C-alpha positions as CSV (number, residue, x, y, z in Angstrom):
1,X,52.8,13.6,16.9
2,X,50.0,12.5,19.2
3,X,47.5,14.2,17.0
4,X,48.9,12.4,14.0
5,X,48.5,9.1,15.8
6,X,44.9,9.9,16.9
7,X,43.9,11.0,13.4
8,X,45.5,7.9,11.9
9,X,43.5,5.7,14.3
10,X,40.2,7.5,13.5
11,X,40.9,7.0,9.8
12,X,41.8,3.3,10.2
13,X,39.1,2.3,12.7
14,X,36.5,5.1,12.7
15,X,36.3,5.5,16.5
16,X,37.9,7.4,19.4
17,X,40.8,5.7,21.2
18,X,42.5,5.8,24.5
19,X,45.8,7.7,24.1
20,X,49.1,7.0,25.8
21,X,52.8,7.8,25.5
22,X,55.9,5.8,26.4
23,X,59.4,7.4,26.6
24,X,62.8,6.4,25.3
25,X,65.7,6.5,27.7
26,X,69.3,7.5,28.1
27,X,71.8,6.0,30.6
28,X,74.0,8.6,32.1
29,X,76.5,6.2,33.6
30,X,76.8,2.5,34.5
31,X,77.4,0.7,31.2
32,X,77.7,-3.1,30.9
33,X,77.0,-3.3,34.6
34,X,73.4,-4.5,34.3
35,X,74.2,-8.2,33.4
36,X,76.8,-8.2,36.2
37,X,74.0,-7.4,38.7
38,X,75.4,-3.9,39.3
39,X,74.1,-0.4,39.2
40,X,72.8,1.8,36.3
41,X,71.7,5.4,36.2
42,X,69.1,5.9,33.4
43,X,66.5,8.6,32.8
44,X,63.4,8.5,30.7
45,X,63.5,11.3,28.2
46,X,61.1,13.5,26.2
47,X,61.0,11.4,23.1
48,X,58.1,9.1,22.9
49,X,56.2,6.3,21.2
50,X,52.6,7.3,21.2
51,X,49.6,4.9,21.2
52,X,46.0,5.1,20.2
53,X,44.1,2.0,21.3
54,X,40.5,0.8,21.8
55,X,38.9,-2.7,22.3
56,X,37.0,-4.0,19.3
57,X,34.3,-6.6,19.0
58,X,35.9,-8.8,16.3
59,X,38.2,-11.1,18.3
60,X,41.2,-9.8,16.4
61,X,44.3,-7.7,17.2
62,X,44.6,-5.1,14.5
63,X,47.8,-3.0,14.5
64,X,48.9,-0.1,12.3
65,X,52.5,1.1,12.5
66,X,52.2,4.8,11.6
67,X,56.0,5.2,11.0
68,X,56.1,2.3,8.5
69,X,52.6,2.7,7.0
70,X,52.1,-1.0,7.6
71,X,49.2,-3.0,9.0
72,X,49.0,-6.4,10.7
73,X,46.0,-8.4,12.1
74,X,45.6,-11.7,13.7
75,X,43.0,-13.7,15.6
76,X,43.2,-13.5,19.4
77,X,43.8,-17.3,19.3
78,X,46.8,-17.0,17.0
79,X,49.7,-15.5,19.0
80,X,53.2,-16.5,18.0
81,X,56.4,-14.9,16.6
82,X,56.1,-13.8,13.0
83,X,58.4,-12.5,10.3
84,X,57.1,-8.9,10.6
85,X,59.7,-7.4,13.0
86,X,57.7,-4.6,14.5
87,X,54.6,-6.7,15.2
88,X,56.6,-9.1,17.3
89,X,57.1,-6.4,20.0
90,X,53.3,-6.1,20.4
91,X,52.5,-9.8,20.1
92,X,55.2,-10.6,22.6
93,X,53.5,-8.3,25.2
94,X,50.1,-9.9,24.6
95,X,51.7,-13.3,25.0
96,X,53.0,-12.3,28.4
97,X,49.5,-11.5,29.7
98,X,48.2,-14.7,28.2
99,X,50.9,-16.8,29.8
100,X,50.0,-15.2,33.1
101,X,46.4,-16.4,32.7
102,X,44.9,-13.1,31.5
103,X,42.4,-13.0,28.6
104,X,43.3,-10.1,26.3
105,X,40.2,-9.2,24.2
106,X,40.6,-8.0,20.7
107,X,41.7,-4.4,20.2
108,X,42.7,-1.9,17.6
109,X,46.0,-0.1,17.9
110,X,47.9,2.6,16.1
111,X,51.4,3.6,17.3
112,X,54.3,5.7,16.2
113,X,56.7,8.3,17.6
114,X,59.7,10.5,17.6
115,X,62.4,8.3,19.2
116,X,65.2,8.2,16.7
117,X,65.7,4.6,15.5
118,X,69.3,3.3,16.0
119,X,70.3,6.0,18.4
120,X,70.4,3.7,21.4
121,X,67.3,5.3,23.1
122,X,65.4,2.0,23.4
123,X,62.5,2.6,21.1
124,X,61.7,-1.1,21.3
125,X,61.3,-0.9,25.1
126,X,59.1,2.1,24.7
127,X,56.8,0.1,22.3
128,X,56.6,-2.9,24.7
129,X,56.1,-0.8,27.8
130,X,53.5,1.4,26.2
131,X,51.4,-1.4,25.0
132,X,51.7,-3.3,28.3
133,X,50.7,-0.1,30.3
134,X,47.7,0.6,28.1
135,X,46.4,-2.9,28.2
136,X,46.9,-3.0,32.0
137,X,44.9,0.3,32.2
138,X,42.0,-0.6,29.9
139,X,41.4,-4.1,31.1
140,X,42.1,-3.4,34.8
141,X,44.7,-6.2,35.1
142,X,46.2,-4.6,38.2
143,X,50.0,-5.1,37.5
144,X,52.6,-2.9,39.1
145,X,55.0,-0.9,36.9
146,X,57.8,-3.3,37.9
147,X,55.7,-6.3,36.9
148,X,55.0,-4.7,33.6
149,X,58.7,-4.0,33.1
150,X,59.5,-7.7,33.6
151,X,56.8,-8.7,31.2
152,X,58.1,-6.3,28.6
153,X,61.6,-7.6,29.1
154,X,60.4,-11.2,28.5
155,X,58.5,-10.1,25.4
156,X,61.8,-8.8,24.0
157,X,63.6,-12.0,24.9
158,X,61.0,-14.4,23.5
159,X,59.5,-12.5,20.5
160,X,62.3,-10.1,19.4
161,X,65.1,-12.5,20.3
162,X,67.2,-9.9,22.2
163,X,68.4,-11.1,25.7
164,X,68.4,-7.6,27.2
165,X,68.7,-6.6,30.8
166,X,65.8,-4.9,32.5
167,X,67.2,-1.4,32.5
168,X,65.4,-0.1,29.3
169,X,61.9,-1.3,30.2
170,X,62.4,-0.2,33.8
171,X,63.5,3.3,32.8
172,X,60.7,3.7,30.3
173,X,58.0,2.9,33.0
174,X,59.6,4.5,36.1
175,X,61.0,7.7,34.7
176,X,60.4,10.9,36.7
177,X,60.6,14.4,35.3
178,X,63.8,16.2,36.4
179,X,65.4,13.1,37.9
180,X,67.5,10.1,37.1
181,X,66.9,6.8,38.8
182,X,69.6,4.5,40.2
183,X,68.6,0.9,39.7
184,X,70.1,-2.0,41.6
185,X,70.0,-4.7,38.9
186,X,70.3,-7.4,41.5
187,X,67.5,-6.5,44.0
188,X,65.6,-4.2,41.5
189,X,65.5,-1.6,44.3
190,X,65.6,1.9,43.0
191,X,66.1,5.5,44.1
192,X,65.6,8.8,42.4
193,X,68.2,11.6,42.2
194,X,67.5,15.2,41.1
195,X,69.0,16.2,37.8
196,X,68.7,20.0,37.8
197,X,68.5,20.9,34.1
198,X,67.8,24.6,34.6
199,X,71.4,25.3,33.3
200,X,72.3,22.0,31.6
201,X,71.2,19.8,28.8
202,X,71.7,16.2,27.9
203,X,72.7,16.0,24.2
204,X,73.2,12.9,22.2
205,X,75.4,12.9,19.1
206,X,74.9,10.0,16.8
207,X,78.0,8.6,15.2
208,X,76.0,7.3,12.2
209,X,77.6,3.9,12.5
210,X,76.7,0.6,14.1
211,X,79.5,-1.9,13.7
212,X,78.6,-5.6,13.3
213,X,80.8,-6.5,16.2
214,X,78.3,-5.4,18.7
215,X,76.3,-8.6,19.4
216,X,79.2,-11.1,19.2
217,X,81.4,-8.9,21.4
218,X,78.6,-8.4,23.9
219,X,78.4,-12.1,24.4
220,X,82.2,-12.3,24.8
221,X,82.2,-9.6,27.5
222,X,79.5,-11.5,29.4
223,X,81.6,-14.7,29.2
224,X,84.8,-12.9,30.3
225,X,83.1,-11.4,33.3
226,X,81.8,-14.8,34.3
227,X,85.3,-16.2,33.9
228,X,86.5,-13.6,36.4
229,X,83.8,-14.7,38.9
230,X,84.8,-18.3,38.4
231,X,88.4,-17.5,39.2
232,X,87.4,-15.8,42.5
233,X,85.1,-18.7,43.4
234,X,87.9,-21.2,42.8
235,X,90.0,-19.0,45.2
236,X,87.5,-19.6,47.9
237,X,85.5,-16.3,47.7
238,X,81.7,-16.4,48.0
239,X,80.7,-14.3,45.1
240,X,77.7,-14.7,42.8
241,X,78.7,-11.9,40.4
242,X,81.0,-9.0,40.0
243,X,78.5,-7.0,42.0
244,X,80.0,-8.8,45.1
245,X,83.6,-7.9,44.3
246,X,85.6,-4.9,45.3
247,X,89.0,-3.7,44.0
248,X,90.8,-5.1,47.1
249,X,89.5,-8.6,46.4
250,X,90.5,-8.3,42.7
251,X,94.0,-7.1,43.5
252,X,94.6,-9.8,46.0
253,X,94.1,-12.4,43.3
254,X,95.4,-10.4,40.3
255,X,98.1,-12.9,39.5
256,X,95.4,-15.5,38.6
257,X,93.9,-13.4,35.9
258,X,95.1,-13.0,32.3
259,X,95.3,-9.4,31.2
260,X,92.0,-9.4,29.3
261,X,89.9,-10.9,32.0
262,X,91.5,-8.5,34.6
263,X,90.6,-5.5,32.5
264,X,87.0,-6.6,32.0
265,X,86.4,-7.3,35.7
266,X,88.2,-4.3,37.0
267,X,86.3,-2.0,34.7
268,X,82.9,-3.4,36.0
269,X,84.0,-3.0,39.6
270,X,85.2,0.6,38.9
271,X,82.0,1.4,36.9
272,X,79.7,0.3,39.8
273,X,81.7,2.6,42.1
274,X,81.4,5.4,39.6
275,X,77.6,5.1,39.6
276,X,77.5,5.4,43.4
277,X,79.9,8.3,43.3
278,X,77.8,10.0,40.6
279,X,74.7,9.7,42.8
280,X,76.5,11.5,45.6
281,X,77.6,14.2,43.2
282,X,74.0,14.8,42.1
283,X,72.8,15.0,45.7
284,X,75.4,17.7,46.2
285,X,74.7,19.4,42.9
286,X,78.4,18.8,42.0
287,X,77.8,18.6,38.2
288,X,81.5,19.1,37.3
289,X,82.3,16.0,39.3
290,X,79.5,14.2,37.7
291,X,80.9,15.1,34.3
292,X,84.4,13.9,35.3
293,X,82.9,10.5,36.1
294,X,81.2,10.4,32.7
295,X,84.6,10.9,31.0
296,X,86.2,8.2,33.3
297,X,83.4,5.8,32.3
298,X,84.2,6.4,28.6
299,X,87.9,5.9,29.1
300,X,87.2,2.6,30.9
301,X,84.9,1.4,28.2
302,X,87.5,2.4,25.6
303,X,90.6,1.0,27.2
304,X,89.6,-1.8,29.6
305,X,86.3,-3.0,28.3
306,X,87.2,-2.3,24.7
307,X,83.7,-1.7,23.4
308,X,84.2,1.8,21.9
309,X,85.2,2.6,18.4
310,X,87.1,5.3,16.5
311,X,83.9,7.3,15.8
312,X,82.8,7.4,19.4
313,X,86.3,8.2,20.6
314,X,86.5,11.1,18.1
315,X,83.3,12.6,19.4
316,X,84.4,12.4,23.0
317,X,87.9,13.8,22.2
318,X,86.3,16.9,20.5
319,X,84.6,17.8,23.8
320,X,87.6,17.4,26.0
321,X,88.9,21.0,25.4
322,X,85.4,22.6,25.6
323,X,84.8,24.3,29.0
324,X,81.1,24.2,28.5
325,X,81.0,20.4,28.2
326,X,81.0,19.0,31.7
327,X,81.1,15.3,30.6
328,X,80.8,13.0,27.6
329,X,81.0,9.3,27.0
330,X,79.7,6.6,24.7
331,X,76.3,5.3,25.6
332,X,75.0,1.8,25.1
333,X,76.5,-1.5,24.0
334,X,79.2,0.1,22.0
335,X,80.9,-0.1,18.5
336,X,78.7,2.8,17.3
337,X,75.5,4.5,18.3
338,X,75.7,7.7,20.3
339,X,77.7,9.7,22.8
340,X,75.9,11.4,25.6
341,X,77.1,14.9,26.6
342,X,76.3,17.1,29.6
343,X,76.4,20.7,28.2
344,X,75.9,24.1,29.7
345,X,72.8,25.7,28.2
346,X,74.5,29.0,27.5
347,X,76.7,27.2,24.8
348,X,74.3,24.8,23.1
349,X,74.7,26.4,19.7
350,X,78.5,26.6,20.0
351,X,78.5,22.9,21.0
352,X,76.5,22.0,17.9
353,X,78.7,24.1,15.6
354,X,81.9,22.6,17.1
355,X,80.7,19.0,16.7
356,X,79.4,19.6,13.1
357,X,82.7,21.3,12.1
358,X,84.9,18.5,13.5
359,X,82.9,15.3,12.8
360,X,81.2,13.8,9.8
361,X,79.5,10.4,9.6
362,X,81.2,7.7,7.5
363,X,78.7,8.8,4.8
364,X,80.1,12.4,4.9
365,X,77.0,13.8,6.6
366,X,76.6,16.0,9.6
367,X,75.8,13.9,12.7
368,X,72.3,13.8,14.2
369,X,72.3,15.9,17.4
370,X,69.5,15.2,19.8
371,X,68.7,17.4,22.8
372,X,66.6,15.8,25.5
373,X,65.5,16.3,29.1
374,X,64.5,13.8,31.9
375,X,60.8,13.1,31.7
376,X,58.1,11.1,33.4
377,X,57.6,7.4,32.5
378,X,54.8,5.8,30.5
379,X,51.4,7.4,31.0
380,X,47.8,7.7,29.7
381,X,47.3,11.1,28.0
C-alpha cells in the first residue's frame, strides 16, 4: 500500500515525498467510559492510513485521496470547512496549527490506506493524526504526541462535526507494538501493559450494520450519566463525574434513581473497575480472566447500557461455547459495527468457519473478519 501511495504522489506531483503511516485502533475494554472521565484500554493496530507529503512553492494545499480517486486544492489563506467530507479532516488539522499561531506553508499530499471503513477502527483519527504528525515533523513545530492528539481531536470536533473523546487520536499516536495502553480520560495519564500475542489474536467481526440510533442514543446516554451525577451532588456528594463514584456510593442512594439512570450509572462504574481488573490480569498473563471481563463488558453494554443490537449479540453468543475464544464483546458506540474477539492462534481457521457458518449480514453476505495485532503509533517511514 505504501508503494501505491508513493507512486500516486510521484504521478500527481512529480517529486519524491516524505512517507508516514498512522494506525487505526481497537479498544479491548472500557466502552462509554471516556466521556465519563473514566478508563479505556485501546491499542493501535496494524492497519494504517499512509501519507506521502512534500512542501510546494505555490502557496496552496493540494490533496489527493487515493482511495476515492479525488483531488482538492485550496489557497493557504482559504481554510474553512467545506462540503467535501474527506478534505475536512485535513483542513481541520491545518486550522489547528494556524489557530496556535503556526504558519503552515503550502504542501502536496496523497493519502490512503487499508483501515476498513465503518468497522469502528477510527480511520478518521488516523487521517488527522497522520497529517498532524507529518506537518509537525517537516516544519519542526515541536509539539508532543499528546498535544498533537488534542489538536487532531479538535479538528474532528470543528471540521468533521463529531464531538469525540480523545481515545481514538491518543491511541493512534501513542500505540506501542505488543502492548495495550490504559488511558485515564480525566488526567490523560497513561500506562502500557503487555499483550503477549504469541498464542493469541485479536479478531474483529463486522456485523455489516450500522443502525441510525447510534448518534441520538449516544447523546441520550451522556445525558443519563450526567443526571446520575446530579442526583449524587444533590445528595451532598462531591463528585464531578461518574469517575468519582464507586458502587457503595451508588447503592447508598439507589432509591433516588429511576431504573434507567441506575442501570446507566452502575454500568459505567462497573466498566471502570473492569478496565483496572483487566490491566491486573494482563500483568499476570491471566488471559482467560481478561477474556471473562470482555464478556462481562458486553453483557453490561447489552443489558444495562442498552447500546448493543441483535446482530452484535448474535456474534457474541456464537463464541460463548467455543473453548478457543477467550473473550468477545461489542466494540465502539454500539447499534452495529464490530465485535472484538480474543482467539487462540491454533484455532483461527475454525473460528472463521464457525462465524461464517452461523452468521450472515442483513444483506445475506459472509461477515468481514479482520485479524490484527497491537502495533506502534504514527511514525515516519
